[in-house]
C-alpha positions in Angstrom: 9.5 -18.8 24.2 6.1 -20.9 24.3 3.8 -19.0 26.5 3.2 -15.7 28.5 0.5 -15.6 31.1 -0.7 -14.0 34.3 -1.7 -15.0 37.8 -3.1 -13.9 40.8 -1.5 -16.7 42.5 1.5 -18.2 41.2 1.6 -20.8 43.3 -1.9 -22.1 42.2 -1.3 -21.5 38.3 1.9 -23.4 38.5 0.6 -26.1 40.3 -2.7 -26.3 38.1 0.0 -27.0 35.5 1.7 -29.9 37.6 -1.2 -31.9 37.6 -0.8 -35.1 36.1 -4.1 -35.4 34.3 -7.2 -33.4 33.3 -5.1 -31.0 30.6 -6.6 -30.6 26.9 -4.4 -31.1 24.1 -2.9 -27.4 23.9 -2.0 -27.6 27.6 -0.2 -30.6 27.3 1.6 -30.2 24.5 2.9 -26.8 26.3 3.9 -28.8 29.6 5.7 -31.2 27.5 7.8 -28.9 25.4 8.5 -26.8 28.7 12.3 -26.5 30.2 12.2 -23.6 32.5 9.8 -20.8 33.8 10.7 -17.3 34.5 8.5 -15.0 36.9 8.0 -11.5 36.8 6.2 -9.7 39.6 4.2 -6.6 39.2 2.6 -4.2 41.8 -0.9 -4.6 40.4 -2.9 -6.8 38.5 -3.4 -3.8 35.9 0.4 -3.8 35.5 0.5 -7.4 35.0 -2.3 -7.4 32.3 -0.3 -4.3 30.7 3.0 -6.5 30.8 1.4 -9.5 29.3 0.3 -8.0 26.2 3.7 -6.1 25.8 5.7 -9.4 26.5 3.1 -11.3 24.0 3.5 -8.8 20.9 7.8 -8.5 21.6 8.5 -12.1 21.9 5.2 -14.3 19.9 4.9 -17.3 22.2 3.6 -19.7 20.1 0.8 -20.9 22.8 -0.6 -17.5 23.1 -3.4 -15.3 21.0 -1.3 -13.7 18.3 -1.9 -10.4 16.7 -0.9 -10.9 13.3 -0.9 -7.1 11.9 0.8 -4.6 13.9 1.3 -1.9 11.5 0.1 1.9 12.9 -3.0 3.3 11.5 -2.6 6.3 9.3 -3.9 9.9 10.4 -4.9 13.3 8.8 -3.0 15.9 9.9 -3.5 19.9 9.1 0.1 21.4 10.2 0.7 24.5 12.2 4.1 25.3 11.3 3.6 27.0 8.4 1.5 30.5 7.3 -0.4 28.3 4.7 -1.1 25.3 6.5 -1.0 21.8 4.6 -3.4 18.7 5.1 -1.8 14.9 4.4 -1.8 11.8 5.7 0.4 10.5 8.4 1.8 7.4 9.9 4.0 6.9 12.7 5.3 9.4 15.3 3.7 13.1 15.8 6.9 15.0 15.6 5.3 17.6 13.3 3.4 20.2 14.8 -0.2 19.9 13.4 -3.8 18.8 14.6 -4.2 15.1 13.7 -7.3 13.2 12.8 -8.0 9.4 13.2 -7.3 6.8 13.4 -8.4 5.6 9.7 -8.7 2.0 8.9 -6.4 2.3 5.7 -4.4 4.7 3.7 -7.1 4.3 1.3 -9.7 5.8 3.7 -7.3 8.5 4.3 -6.7 9.2 0.8 -10.3 9.3 0.1 -10.9 11.8 2.6 -8.3 14.2 2.1 -9.7 14.2 -1.7 -13.1 15.6 -0.7 -11.7 17.6 2.1 -9.6 19.7 -0.7 -13.0 19.6 -2.7 -14.8 21.0 0.1 -11.9 23.7 1.8 -9.5 23.9 -0.9 -6.5 23.2 1.3 -3.1 22.3 0.0 -1.5 18.9 -0.1 2.1 20.3 -1.6 5.3 20.4 0.2 6.6 23.3 1.8 9.5 23.0 -1.2 7.1 23.0 -3.9 4.8 25.8 -2.0 8.1 28.0 -2.1 9.1 27.3 -5.6 5.6 27.8 -7.8 5.2 30.6 -9.7 1.6 29.9 -10.7 -0.9 27.8 -9.9 -0.7 24.4 -10.2 -3.2 21.4 -11.7 -5.1 21.1 -8.3 -6.2 24.6 -8.7 -7.3 24.3 -12.0 -9.4 21.2 -11.1 -11.0 23.3 -8.1 -9.0 21.3 -5.3 -6.8 24.1 -4.1 -7.0 27.4 -3.5 -3.3 28.5 -4.6 -2.4 30.3 -1.5 1.4 29.8 -3.1 0.7 32.2 -6.0 -1.7 34.8 -4.1 -4.9 33.7 -5.9 -6.3 33.8 -2.3 -5.8 36.0 0.7 -3.8 34.9 3.8 -7.1 35.9 6.0 -9.3 34.0 3.4 -6.9 30.9 3.4 -7.0 30.7 7.1 -10.7 30.4 7.5 -11.0 27.9 5.3 -8.3 26.0 7.3 -10.2 26.8 10.4 -13.7 25.4 8.8 -11.6 21.9 7.9 -10.6 21.7 11.5 -14.0 22.2 12.7 -15.5 19.9 10.3 -12.8 17.3 11.5 -13.6 17.5 14.7 -17.1 16.9 14.9 -18.9 20.2 14.3 -19.9 19.1 10.5 -23.2 20.1 10.9 -22.5 23.7 12.1 -20.1 24.0 8.9 -22.3 22.7 6.6 -25.1 25.1 8.0 -22.7 28.0 7.7 -22.0 27.2 3.8 -25.8 27.0 3.0 -26.1 30.4 4.4 -23.2 31.5 2.2 -24.7 30.0 -0.7 -28.4 31.6 -0.3 -26.8 35.1 0.4 -24.8 34.9 -2.7 -27.6 33.6 -4.4 -29.6 36.3 -3.4 -27.2 38.8 -4.8 -27.4 36.9 -8.0 -23.7 36.3 -7.5 -24.1 32.7 -9.1 -20.4 31.8 -9.7 -19.8 32.3 -6.1 -22.8 30.4 -5.1 -21.8 27.7 -7.3 -18.4 27.3 -5.3 -20.5 26.9 -1.8 -22.4 24.5 -3.6 -19.8 22.4 -4.6 -18.0 22.5 -1.4 -21.5 21.3 0.4 -21.8 18.6 -2.2 -18.1 17.4 -1.3 -19.2 17.2 2.5 -22.3 15.3 2.0 -19.8 12.9 0.0 -17.7 12.6 2.4 -20.7 11.7 5.3 -22.4 9.5 2.9 -19.6 7.1 2.4 -18.9 6.8 6.1 -22.1 4.2 6.3 -23.5 3.7 9.6 -22.7 6.5 12.3 -23.0 6.8 15.7 -24.6 9.7 17.1 -24.7 9.0 20.5 -21.1 8.2 21.1 -18.2 10.7 20.0 -15.1 8.3 20.2 -15.5 4.6 19.9 -14.0 1.5 18.6 -16.3 -1.6 18.1 -15.1 -4.9 18.1 -16.7 -8.3 16.5 -15.5 -11.6 16.4 -16.5 -14.7 14.2 -14.5 -18.2 14.9 -15.4 -20.5 11.9 -12.9 -23.7 10.6 -9.9 -23.2 13.1 -9.8 -19.4 12.2 -10.7 -16.3 14.2 -11.6 -12.9 12.5 -11.9 -9.9 14.4 -13.6 -6.7 12.4 -12.7 -3.1 14.3 -14.5 -0.2 13.1 -13.2 3.0 14.0 -15.5 5.9 15.3 -14.5 9.3 15.9 -16.3 12.7 16.3 -19.7 10.5 16.2 -18.6 9.4 12.2 -17.5 6.3 10.9 -13.5 6.3 9.7 -13.6 3.1 8.5 -12.8 -0.2 9.5 -10.6 -3.4 8.9 -10.0 -7.4 9.6 -7.6 -9.2 11.6 -6.9 -12.9 11.8 -4.9 -13.3 15.0 -3.4 -16.9 15.6 -5.1 -18.9 18.1 -5.5 -22.4 19.4 -8.9 -24.1 18.1 -9.7 -24.8 21.8 -9.3 -20.9 23.0 -13.3 -19.3 23.1 -14.1 -16.3 21.1 -14.4 -14.4 24.6 -10.9 -15.3 25.3 -9.3 -14.5 22.1 -11.2 -11.3 21.6 -9.9 -9.9 25.4 -6.3 -10.8 24.5 -6.7 -9.2 21.0 -7.9 -5.9 22.5 -5.2 -5.7 25.0 -2.0 -6.3 22.6 -4.5 -4.0 20.1 -3.7 -1.2 22.1 0.0 -1.8 23.4 0.9 0.9 21.0 -2.2 3.0 19.8 -4.4 5.5 21.5 -7.4 4.2 23.2 -10.9 5.9 22.6 -13.2 6.5 25.7 -15.6 4.1 24.7 -14.9 0.2 23.2 -18.1 -1.8 22.3 -17.6 -5.8 22.0 -19.6 -8.8 20.4 -18.6 -10.9 23.6 -18.9 -10.9 27.2 -15.3 -10.9 28.0 -13.6 -12.3 31.1 -11.9 -10.2 33.5 -13.7 -7.0 31.6 -13.6 -4.5 34.4 -9.5 -5.7 34.7 -9.4 -4.7 30.9 -11.2 -1.4 31.3 -9.0 -0.5 34.0 -5.5 -1.4 32.1 -6.9 0.6 29.3 -7.5 3.7 31.5 -4.2 3.7 33.3 -2.3 3.2 30.1 -4.8 6.2 28.1 -4.5 8.7 31.2 -8.6 9.0 31.0 -11.7 6.8 31.5 -12.2 3.8 29.1 -15.3 1.6 29.4 -15.7 -1.4 27.6 -19.0 -2.9 27.2 -21.3 -5.1 25.4 -24.5 -3.2 24.3 -27.8 -5.2 24.7 -30.1 -3.0 22.5 -30.4 0.1 20.4 -28.3 1.9 18.1 -24.9 0.7 19.6 -26.2 -3.0 19.1 -26.9 -2.5 15.6 -23.2 -1.0 15.1 -22.1 -4.2 16.8 -24.2 -6.8 14.6 -23.1 -4.7 11.8 -19.5 -5.3 12.5 -19.9 -9.1 13.6 -21.6 -9.4 9.9 -18.6 -8.2 8.5 -16.4 -10.3 10.6 -18.4 -13.5 9.2 -18.3 -12.7 5.4 -14.8 -11.8 5.6 -13.5 -14.9 7.5 -15.8 -16.7 5.2 -13.6 -15.0 2.0 -10.5 -15.8 4.0 -11.3 -19.6 4.2 -12.6 -19.6 0.3 -9.1 -18.2 -0.4 -7.1 -20.5 1.8 -9.1 -23.6 0.4 -7.7 -22.4 -3.5 -4.6 -21.9 -2.0 -4.2 -25.4 -0.8 -5.2 -26.6 -3.7 -2.6 -24.7 -5.7 0.0 -25.8 -3.4 -0.8 -29.2 -3.7 -0.4 -28.8 -7.5 2.7 -27.1 -7.3 3.8 -30.5 -5.2 2.8 -32.8 -7.8 4.3 -30.8 -10.5 7.8 -30.3 -8.8 7.8 -33.9 -7.1 7.8 -32.4 -3.6 7.3 -34.5 -0.4 4.3 -32.2 0.7 2.7 -29.0 -0.1 5.0 -26.6 0.7 4.6 -24.3 3.9 7.3 -21.8 2.8 8.4 -20.9 -0.7 11.2 -18.3 -1.0 11.4 -16.5 -4.8 14.3 -14.8 -5.5 15.4 -12.1 -8.2 17.9 -9.3 -8.6 17.5 -5.8 -10.4 20.3 -3.2 -11.3 21.0 -0.9 -14.4 24.0 -2.0 -16.5 25.3 -3.2 -12.9 24.8 0.0 -11.2 22.6 -0.1 -7.8 22.6 -3.9 -8.0 20.1 -5.2 -5.6 19.1 -8.7 -4.7 15.5 -9.7 -3.2 13.7 -12.3 -1.3 10.0 -13.0 -1.0 8.1 -15.7 0.9 4.9 -17.0 0.4 3.0 -19.8 2.2 -0.5 -21.5 2.7 -2.1 -17.9 3.7 -0.5 -16.0 0.8 2.4 -13.6 0.6 4.4 -12.9 4.0 5.3 -9.6 3.8 7.5 -9.4 7.3 9.5 -12.0 6.0 10.6 -10.2 2.9 14.4 -9.4 2.5 16.4 -7.3 0.1 20.0 -7.5 -0.4 22.6 -5.0 -1.4 25.3 -6.4 -3.5 28.7 -5.6 -1.8 31.0 -7.6 -3.4 33.7 -5.5 -5.4 34.7 -8.6 -7.5 31.7 -8.7 -9.5 31.8 -7.6 -12.9 28.6 -5.2 -13.3 25.8 -7.0 -14.3 27.0 -10.4 -13.4 23.4 -11.6 -12.5 25.0 -15.2 -11.9 27.3 -13.5 -9.6 24.9 -11.6 -7.9 22.5 -14.8 -7.1 25.4 -16.9 -5.6 26.4 -13.5 -3.4 22.4 -13.7 -2.1 21.9 -17.0 -1.8 25.2 -17.4 0.0 24.4 -14.8 2.6 20.9 -16.0 2.9 21.6 -19.8 3.6 24.8 -18.9 5.8 22.8 -17.1 8.3 20.3 -19.9 8.2 22.8 -22.4 9.1 24.4 -19.9 12.1 20.5 -19.2 13.5 18.6 -22.0 12.7 20.9 -25.4 12.1 19.2 -27.8 10.1 17.3 -30.5 11.4 17.4 -33.3 9.4 14.2 -33.5 6.9 11.9 -36.4 7.2 12.1 -39.0 4.6 9.3 -41.2 3.6 9.6 -44.9 4.3 9.4 -47.5 1.6 5.4 -48.2 1.6 4.5 -45.3 3.8 3.3 -42.2 3.0 5.4 -38.9 2.5 5.2 -36.3 5.9 2.3 -34.2 5.8 3.4 -30.4 6.7 1.9 -30.4 10.0 4.0 -33.2 11.0 7.2 -31.4 9.5 6.6 -28.3 11.0 5.9 -30.0 14.3 8.9 -31.7 14.3 10.8 -28.3 13.9 10.2 -27.6 17.0 8.9 -30.0 19.6 7.1 -33.3 19.3 3.7 -32.9 20.7 1.7 -35.1 22.8 -0.6 -37.6 20.9 -1.1 -37.1 17.1 -4.0 -34.3 17.0 -3.5 -31.0 15.4 -4.9 -28.1 17.4 -3.3 -25.8 16.3 -4.3 -22.8 13.4 -2.1 -22.8 10.5 -1.4 -19.7 9.3 1.4 -17.6 8.0 3.2 -16.8 10.9 4.2 -20.5 11.2 6.7 -19.5 8.8 8.4 -17.6 11.3 8.9 -20.9 13.3 9.8 -22.8 10.1 12.9 -20.4 8.8 14.0 -23.4 6.3 12.4 -23.1 2.6 10.7 -25.9 1.4 10.7 -25.0 -2.3 13.1 -22.4 -3.7 12.2 -20.4 -7.1 14.7 -18.5 -8.9 14.1 -16.1 -11.8 16.1 -17.0 -14.7 17.0 -19.9 -16.7 19.8 -23.2 -16.6 22.3 -20.6 -15.8 21.0 -19.2 -12.6 19.5 -22.7 -11.3 23.4 -23.7 -12.1 25.0 -20.9 -9.7 22.0 -21.4 -7.2 22.9 -25.2 -7.0 26.7 -24.8 -6.8 26.4 -22.2 -4.0 24.1 -24.5 -1.8 26.2 -27.5 -2.5 29.2 -25.3 -1.1 27.4 -24.6 2.0 26.1 -28.3 2.3 22.8 -27.6 1.7 21.6 -30.3 -1.1 18.3 -31.2 0.1 16.3 -28.1 -0.5 14.5 -28.1 -4.0 15.5 -25.5 -6.8 13.5 -24.4 -9.5 14.2 -21.8 -12.1 11.7 -19.6 -14.2 12.7 -18.7 -17.4 10.7 -16.3 -19.4 9.0 -17.4 -22.7 10.1 -16.2 -26.2 9.7 -12.5 -26.4 9.3 -12.4 -22.3 5.8 -13.2 -23.0 3.9 -14.4 -19.9 2.3 -18.0 -20.2 5.4 -19.5 -22.1 8.0 -19.7 -19.4 10.3 -22.6 -19.1 10.7 -24.5 -15.9 14.4 -26.2 -15.1 15.3 -28.5 -12.0 18.5 -30.3 -11.0 18.1 -33.8 -12.9 15.4 -33.1 -15.1 14.7 -32.1 -18.5 13.1 -28.1 -18.8 9.4 -28.8 -19.1 6.5 -26.0 -19.9 2.9 -26.0 -18.0 -0.4 -26.1 -19.9 -1.1 -22.4 -21.0 -3.9 -21.1 -18.8 -3.1 -23.5 -16.2 -4.3 -22.0 -12.5 -0.7 -23.4 -11.2 1.2 -21.2 -14.1 -0.8 -18.1 -13.1 0.3 -19.0 -9.5 4.1 -19.2 -10.2 3.6 -16.3 -12.4 1.9 -14.1 -9.7 4.9 -15.4 -7.3 7.8 -14.4 -10.1 6.1 -10.8 -10.5 5.7 -9.9 -6.8 9.4 -10.9 -6.3 10.4 -8.7 -9.6 8.3 -6.0 -8.1 10.1 -5.9 -4.5 13.2 -6.0 -6.2 12.7 -3.4 -8.7 11.0 -1.3 -6.0 14.3 -1.7 -3.5 16.6 -1.0 -6.5 14.6 2.5 -7.1 14.8 3.4 -3.8 19.0 2.9 -3.6 19.4 4.3 -6.8 17.3 7.6 -5.7 19.1 7.8 -2.8 22.4 7.5 -4.6 21.4 9.9 -6.6 20.2 12.5 -3.8 23.6 12.0 -2.4 25.4 12.4 -5.8 23.4 15.4 -6.6 22.4 16.0 -10.6 26.0 15.4 -12.3 24.8 12.5 -13.6 22.2 13.9 -16.0 23.8 14.4 -19.5 24.0 18.3 -19.9 23.9 19.5 -16.2 26.8 21.2 -15.2 27.9 23.3 -12.0 26.1 26.4 -13.4 22.8 24.7 -14.5 23.0 22.7 -11.0 23.2 25.8 -9.4 20.3 27.6 -11.4 18.2 24.7 -10.5 19.0 24.5 -6.8 18.4 28.5 -6.5 14.8 28.3 -8.4 13.9 24.9 -6.5 15.6 25.2 -3.2 16.0 21.3 -3.2 16.6 18.3 -5.0 13.1 16.6 -3.8 11.5 19.6 -5.5 13.4 19.1 -8.5 12.5 15.9 -8.8 8.9 16.5 -8.5 8.5 19.3 -10.9 7.1 19.1 -14.0 8.4 19.7 -17.9 7.1 23.4 -18.1 8.5 24.4 -14.7 11.9 22.9 -15.1 11.9 24.6 -18.6 11.3 28.1 -16.7 14.9 28.1 -15.0 17.1 30.4 -16.7 19.8 28.3 -18.9 17.4 25.4 -18.9 16.1 24.9 -22.4 13.1 22.3 -23.5 15.2 19.8 -24.6 17.1 19.7 -21.1 13.9 20.1 -19.1 12.9 16.7 -20.7 16.1 15.0 -20.1 15.7 16.0 -16.4 12.2 15.1 -16.1 13.1 11.7 -17.7 16.0 11.1 -15.4 13.7 11.1 -12.4 10.5 9.3 -13.6 12.7 6.2 -15.2 11.9 7.1 -18.6 14.2 6.7 -21.6 16.3 10.0 -22.3 
């Protein structure tokens, strides 16, 4: 798929591409690569715009503006399915009954806000299973972040009042809530009830902390999103600010992929259409550019969201100040991005020189595996490129071979690489890698990437290079393996059996006593070598290896916990049917047992301090 576009007149649009001259380089490249056209007719232009955004996000065509991060946003939810409502962060489908507030720009912003709300309104955040199993107030009550409805420290009526105040505050009635708390504080002070007055004082301070952290607020608009774009160095940065109930709930920077020839207004218009494909749309959208077809975009978003949506570029006043603030953030974020990209390019060039690669690698794959004495073996692959880690390309491999001896790291590496490269050979048959001719320079990364798809018209590179390019070239330019000579031999033999002989392999063996900074590198046909201590390239390689190690361990722990839940408590030494039944009767669920403290575990009939310690250590990966 090369391009998705809409047109009022298909005849005129196709005729414009059929002209022999007058095309810019991007359009000329697209026309040269076109093999067929597909047409979809819609009833209205609004439907065409919505369909275009949907197809672009699903098919990710090369020549469209592509939104790189489409993760859902986190929300705060106050539940309605329990007598004592719970406050927690939420992401995904809204299947649980409750009141949802957001979106927030990041999980960090949600966690920070929830912590402040707990101090202000003392609402519980524990799960229902933990709530039902408590026999005494938890630590959150001791540090004044929960009113402990689980043990009756507060009456149901008083707790319901706290929940009502929290809902009102998150719904935009912050001034009314603060005014009421101030009155209660003054009333308690006048009656010389200073302890109660201090509680209201602390709650007011927590609410003030929330509002002070929100920075710039919009007093004239309840719900609005602000979009500002800045272009530099062939890159685009779109800064998005979220305002709900007149309060700033955070911001996030995006770096959409687009051709250098696409204007800022066109990039921003396409970005907004894709942005709201799977997200709720506010009533007001403020933008930094005069968008093409702005009225059509507003009509499409109104149709999709079910309420009127206004898209406007403010010229003056408070709204203009907020847009300028977002634009300044976009400019700074893109400056940091370009600086990081420049440093990354230097490291990749140094990597190519050290490992004798023909050009700086555009796709690096790092492999590692994880297990405990052979149980729950998991292999992991991470991907890195010019823009850093490409997390949507990470893969994990549940080792399935029954012929492997438990703990056979070499066998695990063979299975992992065999499955990975067999799939590559089936789905993306290998194109011959360009080899430098005597007297000529090695092919550049840009020309290597272009040859994997289509030979462009002319030699000018007009595309923005970013991490998404790795999706177009799934074959790695370098494979790093966590291990020594044995791991390297196993990997080389596996690839040779598959007929893959031109992918560079490097094994990284840990130093003496597993000290970072003393790693030894192994390559086929080359003596083992080390890099100088404190070499920036060494730190870069360590970062790649550590990321693979982190991903492998995380995948292993997820699988291990799943097996523990499926297998029950029998794996813990000293836990038989009687103690298992006592634990489940006391806590209700295995998840509640996993979260319990050693003191709570020791309260279960038949569980002494030593057994409680073994249970706790088992679930928290501590030595018994």
